[in-house]
N, C-alpha and C positions, 0 to 999 in steps of 0.2 A: 472483480479486480479493478483497481484504479491505477492508471498510469498517467504521470504528468511529465511534460517536457520542462526544460529549464526556463522556458518562456511562459509557463503557466497554462499551456494547452493540456486539457485533460481528456482521456478516453476511459470510458467505463466499459468493461467487458464482463458479461454474464458468463459464469463458468457452470458447466454441467458435466458431471462425470461421464455422461453418455456421448460426449462430443469431444473432438480434438480442438486444441487451441488454434487460432489462426496462425498460419505459417510465419507471417511477419512478426507476430508477437513472440513466437518461439525463438526466432532469430535474435530479437532484442533481448530477451531474457537470458539467452545463452552467451551473449557478447560480454566478455569481461571488461571491455573498455567503456561500456555504458554502465555507470554506477546506479544501482537500484537501492535507494535508501528508504528507511522507514523504521518501525518498531517491530522487533521479533522477525527480522528478515530471514534469518536462518530457518526458523520454524515455517515461514511461508514457502521458502525454497524447498524444504523437505516435503511439504504438502504437494507442491507442483510436481516434484519428481515422482512421488508415490502415486499420485492420481492421474498424471498426464504424461509421465515419462520425459519431462522437460528438465534438463540440467541447468539450473539458474546459476549464473556466475556474476561476480562483481557486486555482491550485496554489502551493505553497510548499515549497521544498526545505529540510529541517531543517538541512542543513549550513551554510546562510547564518546561521541563528539561532545555531548552535554557534559560528561564527566571530565573530558580533556580541558574544557573551558571553565571548570569549577562549579558546574551545576550538579544537582542531585539527579541521577538517572530517574526518569519518570515516564508516565504514559504519554502517548501522542498528544492527548488533550492538555495535559499539564505543561509539557514542553512548548506546545503551540502558544499557550497563554504566557508563559514566562519569557520566551525568546521573541515571539512575533507579536505579542499582545493581541492575539486572535483567539476567540473562543470557539471551541468545537463542542457540540452537544454530546456529552458523554453517554446520555441515554440512548442515542442512536446506535451505539455499538450493539445493543441488545434488541434492536428492531428485527423484523422478519425479513432477513436478507435472502431467504429462499422463496419469497412470494413470487407469483407468476410475473408481476410487474412491480417495479419499484415506484414508490410515490415521490412527489417532488421534494419532500423533506429528506428522504433517503438519498436522492440524487445530489441534493445540495451538500449534505454531509460528506458523501463520497468524494465530491469534487474538492471541497475544502480540505479534507484529510489528505488527499493526494498532493495538493499544493503545499 
């Protein structure tokens, strides 16, 4: 899981079904006043509820914002390119995120995607 602050600070949290989420992360995810934005945030929230018992509140799918400003709803990679003129490596979506350790390219992608 990637979490980014409004100032661009990023935390990467490795999730394992055999462990609990850090308490502070659970509080952040449950706080409806802290907006959690991304693509398919409802699906991510359902995953966290089903696997970790965390009730995620305050989610917002960026595709709705794209649509509101006249853009075609698209993937994170496409919206990042269109709106921010930043390229995300779409192939990284399919890399081995369950690997024991993430490589530098995975870490870089996760950080950029969160920002």
